[in-house]
N, C-alpha and C positions, 0 to 999 in steps of 0.2 A: 487794214489786213494789209498783207504782206505779200511779196514776189521776188522770184528770181529771175532774171536773166542773162541767157546764153551770151555773151558777148565777146566771145575771144576770137570769131574764124575770120581764117583768113583771105576771105574772098577771092578764092584762087579761083572761082568762076565769073570771077567779074574785073580778073587785070589788064583785061584789053579795055578796060573803061574806069578802073581806079587802079589806083597803087600806094603800096608804103602806110595806108590806113586799113584797119579793122573793118570789115564789112559793113558793123550796125552805125561805125563812123560816116558812111557813105551819103556824097550831100546829094537831100530829095529837095527842089526845089533852095534851094539856098539854105540847106537845115540839114544835120544829121540824122538822118534814119531815128535812130535810139530814140531822138527826141521828141518825135512824134509817138513812139511808145509808152515814153512818159509823162507826155501830154496824157493821153488817153488813161495812165496807172492813176494821175493827180486827177483826171476828171470823173475815177471813180474811187475815189475816198481810199485807194493805199498810205498806209504811212512811212513802209519800211520796203526799200527794194535794195538786192541785194547781187549787183553788176558782178559774173563770173567773166573774169578779162584774165587774156593770155598775151598774144601778138598784139606789139606794139601799146600797151596798156596805158602807157603814159597818156595817149594821146585822147581817151576817153578820162583818164584822172584829169589834166589839167582842162577840159574842154567845161566838164561837170562840176568836178569839185565833190565835197560830201554832204550837196543838197540841191534838189529841183522842185521850184514851186512848192514846196513846202514837205514835202519826199527828201527824209533823212535814204542817203545814199550810201552802202556800203561796200568795199572791194575784195571778193574772193579770187585771190593772183593764182595760177597755175606757174610754178617753178617749171615745168615739164609739160607739154602738151596731154592731157588729162582725157581726152576726147569729150563727147556732149556728156557722156553717163559719170565720169573721175567729175567731170565739174560741177554738176547738180551737187554729187554726194560730199565733196566736199565746202560747196554754198551752202548745203543745211545746218551745216554746224554755225553758220552764221545767222539762222533763221529761229524767232524766239517762238513762233507760233506751233499748234499742233495742224493746220492746214497752211501749204503755201502753194501758190501761184509759181508755172515756170514755164516761163515764155521764151522763143526763140527769137533771138536777135537781131534778126533778119527777115526777120515774117508779121504781119501787123494783121490785125484778124479783131474787127470791132466787136467783139461779144459784149455782155452785160455778164461779167463780173459775178455782182451779187446772187444773178439768177443760178450761175453756174457752180458756185459757192453752196443756195441752199440748195441745188440736186444732189449734190458728192454728200451736204451733211445728211438730209434726208433715206437717201440710199447707204449709209455707212459704206463708202466706196474709198477701197486706199488710194484708188488710184482713177481718175478721173479725165477723158481725152475730150478738147472741143473736137467737134467731128464739123464736119464743111462738105454736105453735099454739090458736088459737079459735075460735069456733062464729059469733059474728057480728064481721065485719072491718068494719064500717061506717064506725066512728069513723075508723080506721085506715089504712086501706086492705093492700094483699097483698103480698109478696117474690113472684115470680117464681122457680121453681129448679130448675132441672136437676143433680140428684143434688145435692151439697151446694153448687155454685154457685149465687150469685146471678144472676141474666139480667135482669131488670129489676124497678120497682117500678110498682101502681095503686095510688095515693092515693085514698084513700076510697072503693074501691069494696067495695060489697056481696058477699061469699060466704058459704055456711053454714060453709064448714068452711074455711078457712088461714091460712097463714103469719106473721106480723106481725114487725116490726122490734120488740123487747123496750128498743130503746133503750138496750145497751149496746156500745159496741163493744172489739175486742182492736185496735189498729191500730201498722203499723210506724211507728217515728217519722218514717222518709224519707219517707215520704208526701205531709209536708210541703211536699216540693220539685213537687208536681202539687197545690199549693189551688194559683188563686190570690189576689194580695193582695186589701186591703177587706173589704168584708160582703158577704157570701154567705151561704146555708143551705146547712148539712152535707148536709142530707134531701135539698131538692127539685133544688139547684145541684152540688153536688158526686158524691154516692152513685151517681144513674140514668147520669151517664158514665165515672166509675170502673168500675161496675161491668163497662164492654164490653172494660175489659183480663182480662178472664176471671180473678183475682184478688181476688175479693171471695165469701167464704163464709159459709154461715149454718150455725151450730151451735146446735142445739135446744136446749131445757129446759121441762120442764114446771113450773117452780118457782113458786111464787106473784107475781102481777103486777097493778101497778094503774099507771093513771096517774091522776094528782090535778088533772088539768087543767082540768078540769070541777065546776061545783058536786055535781051528783050524789053523782060518783066521790070528790070532796075529803069531802062526808059518810061514806059508806062504809068511808072509810080511819078515820075517828073509832072504830067501832066493831070493824075487823076488826083495825084495829094492835093493841089490846088484845090481840088473842086470838093475834096473829101471834108478841107479842113475850112470849107465855106459853108458845110451841112447841105450842100448838093447832090453827091455819093452817096449810098447806102449801101 
């Protein structure tokens, strides 16, 4: 399997606790957060990962080099900020497969990648989103579903019980043709429009989920990841 990790984030909301490093390099239990994502991919039999880098890219390259735990690492570098959408579009040029996973570099979602891929292939989905049901959706917003089909996104709307976008996608490489050139947001500019095609599905998982994008959750990751790596947290 093959994946793209969006690793070019500035970490603006984390500036009070980290500085001068890309958000995926934020230390969690004395290791870069990105290393946990790569550990998960290595354990899931991924052979190739494209790191979409931008801000302070050299710090990622110098730390990880061109391989990690048997995974070949390729770097897709931005000359100027491309947004999440532009970064994915560019990184897809470095991918060999027809279906590629895309991960946010500041989110850990401990899904079964093989199961998600099987679902995506079985349903011939152009784009599959890993969905997580949570009880407080205010920070994330929700996905509106009809069965397994994603019909709309309601950003940062509080619902007591709803499905959020878990920040992992399984995409057909050919969706690149549907993406505009230049800088754009995958989440707010592309997904709401593309889901109107009817070929965007949600695949649910109740696996461990955390987004370290704010100081409170970054602090929570420090303790929870010690338990997670010991297999004591699901």
